[in-house]
C-alpha positions in Angstrom: -10.0 -21.1 26.2 -9.4 -18.1 28.6 -11.8 -15.2 28.4 -10.3 -11.7 28.1 -11.7 -8.4 29.1 -11.8 -5.5 26.6 -8.5 -4.0 27.8 -6.8 -7.4 27.6 -8.2 -8.0 24.1 -7.0 -4.6 22.9 -3.5 -5.2 24.3 -3.3 -8.8 22.9 -4.4 -7.7 19.5 -1.8 -4.9 19.4 0.9 -7.5 20.5 -0.2 -9.9 17.8 0.1 -7.2 15.2 3.4 -6.0 16.5 5.0 -9.4 16.8 3.3 -10.6 13.7 4.8 -7.7 11.7 8.3 -8.5 13.1 8.0 -12.2 12.1 6.6 -11.4 8.7 9.4 -9.0 8.0 12.0 -11.6 9.1 10.6 -14.7 7.5 7.8 -13.7 5.1 4.2 -14.6 5.2 4.6 -18.2 3.9 7.3 -19.2 6.4 5.7 -17.7 9.4 3.3 -19.9 11.3 0.6 -19.2 13.9 2.7 -21.2 16.3 5.6 -18.7 15.8 3.3 -15.8 16.4 1.6 -17.1 19.5 4.9 -18.2 21.0 6.3 -14.7 20.6 3.2 -13.3 22.3 3.1 -15.9 25.1 -0.5 -16.9 24.4 -2.1 -20.2 23.6 -2.6 -21.0 19.9 -6.3 -21.3 20.4 -6.5 -17.8 21.7 -5.2 -16.5 18.4 -8.5 -17.4 16.8 -10.3 -15.0 19.2 -8.7 -12.2 17.1 -8.0 -13.5 13.7 -9.2 -16.4 11.6 -5.8 -17.0 10.0 -2.3 -15.7 9.7 -3.4 -14.2 6.4 -6.1 -12.2 8.1 -3.5 -10.9 10.6 -1.1 -10.0 7.8 -3.9 -8.2 5.9 -4.7 -6.2 9.1 -1.1 -5.1 9.4 -1.0 -4.2 5.7 -4.2 -2.2 6.0 -2.7 -0.3 9.0 0.5 0.4 7.0 -1.6 1.5 4.0 -3.6 4.0 6.1 -0.4 5.7 7.3 0.9 5.7 3.8 -2.3 7.2 2.4 -2.5 9.9 5.0 1.1 10.8 4.1 0.2 11.1 0.4 -3.1 12.9 1.2 -1.2 15.5 3.1 1.0 16.2 0.0 -2.1 16.3 -2.1 -3.9 18.8 0.1 -0.9 21.1 0.8 0.7 21.4 -2.7 -1.1 24.1 -4.7 0.5 23.6 -8.1 -1.1 20.5 -9.6 1.9 19.3 -11.7 4.2 19.7 -8.7 1.7 17.9 -6.5 1.7 14.9 -8.9 5.5 14.8 -9.1 5.7 15.0 -5.3 3.2 12.2 -4.9 4.9 10.0 -7.4 8.3 10.6 -5.8 7.0 10.1 -2.3 5.3 6.8 -3.5 8.5 5.5 -4.9 10.6 6.6 -2.0 8.2 5.2 0.6 8.0 1.8 -1.1 11.8 1.7 -1.4 12.4 2.6 2.3 9.4 1.0 4.1 10.5 -2.6 4.8 6.9 -4.0 5.0 5.9 -2.6 1.6 9.2 -3.6 0.1 8.9 -7.2 1.3 5.2 -7.3 0.2 6.4 -6.7 -3.4 9.7 -8.5 -3.5 8.3 -11.7 -1.9 5.2 -11.6 -4.0 3.0 -11.7 -0.8 0.2 -10.1 -2.8 -0.2 -13.1 -5.1 -0.2 -15.4 -2.0 -2.9 -13.4 -0.3 -5.0 -13.4 -3.4 -5.1 -17.2 -3.3 -5.6 -17.4 0.5 -8.0 -14.7 1.5 -11.8 -14.6 0.7 -12.4 -12.6 -2.5 -14.4 -9.9 -0.8 -11.7 -9.4 1.9 -8.9 -9.3 -0.6 -10.8 -6.7 -2.7 -11.4 -4.5 0.3 -7.7 -4.7 1.2 -6.3 -3.8 -2.3 -9.0 -1.2 -3.1 -8.9 0.8 0.2 -6.8 3.5 -1.4 -9.6 4.2 -3.8 -11.9 5.4 -1.0 -9.2 7.9 0.0 -8.2 9.3 -3.4 -11.0 8.9 -5.9 -13.0 11.9 -4.4 -9.9 14.1 -4.4 -9.1 13.2 -8.0 -12.6 13.9 -9.1 -12.5 17.3 -7.3 -9.3 18.2 -9.1 -10.9 17.2 -12.4 -14.0 19.2 -11.7 -11.8 22.2 -11.0 -10.1 21.7 -14.4 -6.7 20.9 -12.8 -6.5 17.3 -14.1 -7.5 15.8 -17.4 -10.8 13.9 -17.6 -9.3 10.5 -17.3 -11.1 7.8 -15.4 -9.8 8.3 -11.8 -9.4 4.5 -11.4 -6.9 4.6 -14.3 -5.0 7.3 -12.6 -4.9 5.1 -9.5 -3.7 2.2 -11.6 -0.8 4.3 -12.9 0.0 5.2 -9.3 0.0 1.6 -8.2 2.3 0.7 -11.1 5.0 2.8 -9.4 5.1 0.4 -6.5 6.6 -2.3 -8.9 9.3 -0.1 -10.3 12.0 -1.1 -7.8 11.7 -4.7 -9.1 13.0 -3.5 -12.5 16.1 -1.7 -11.1 18.5 -4.5 -12.2 16.9 -4.9 -15.7 16.9 -1.2 -16.3 20.4 -0.7 -15.0 21.2 0.6 -11.6 23.3 3.5 -13.0 20.5 5.0 -15.1 17.5 3.9 -12.9 17.1 7.1 -10.9 17.0 9.2 -14.2 14.5 6.7 -15.7 12.3 7.1 -12.6 12.5 10.9 -12.7 11.7 11.0 -16.5 8.7 8.6 -16.0 7.4 10.7 -13.1 7.7 13.9 -15.2 5.9 12.3 -18.2 3.1 11.1 -15.9 2.7 14.7 -14.5 2.8 16.2 -18.0 0.3 13.6 -19.3 -2.2 14.3 -16.5 -2.0 18.1 -16.4 -1.0 19.5 -19.8 -4.3 20.8 -21.1 -2.8 21.9 -24.4 -2.7 18.3 -25.6 -5.7 16.4 -26.8 -7.8 15.0 -24.0 -7.2 11.3 -23.2 -9.8 9.1 -24.9 -10.9 5.8 -23.5 
C-alpha cells in the first residue's frame, strides 16, 4: 500500500468526500460500492481504508459536513433575529426550505439512508452523528429560556420538534399538494405560538 504525505492525505480525503457525495447522490448509499468510489478517485481500493473503515463512515463524514453548514446557517438566524417568535418561524421555514432544496438531505430522508446507517454504523458513532445538532443548539435554547423568551420545555423536546420538520416533505402527497404549503405555514405558526406565548399555561412534562 502506498504511503502518502500529509498534503496528499488531505487532498485524497477531500477527493473521496467529493466523489463519494456525487455517487451517493446519484445511486444512494446502498448501491454505491467502495470500488465505485476508488475508481472515480483513481486510487487503489486498499488505499481507501487509510481514510475510512467503510463506505458508511465516509457517508457519515459527508453528512456531518453538510450538517455543520446547515447548523451554522440556522445559528446565524437564531443570533440575528431579535423577536423570538419571528426567529422560531424563520428557523422552521429555513429548515423546511433547506431540506427541500438540499439534494443530500433530501435523499437522506427519501431513500431512508438514516435507517440503513443505524444498522451499519457502531452505536456510538451513529449517536454522535445524529446528536451533533444538540451541541450547537441546546446552550442557545437554554439561554433563551433563562431570559424568559422561551417556555421552560425540555430543550431536547424542542430539538425533537425541529427534527420532525425534516420529515414533512414525505407527507406532501398524503396531505395534498395543493394545501401542503398552507399546512406547513400553519404548523410553523402553531409551533412558534406554543413555544413563546407566555399567557398560556406552561407546558408540563
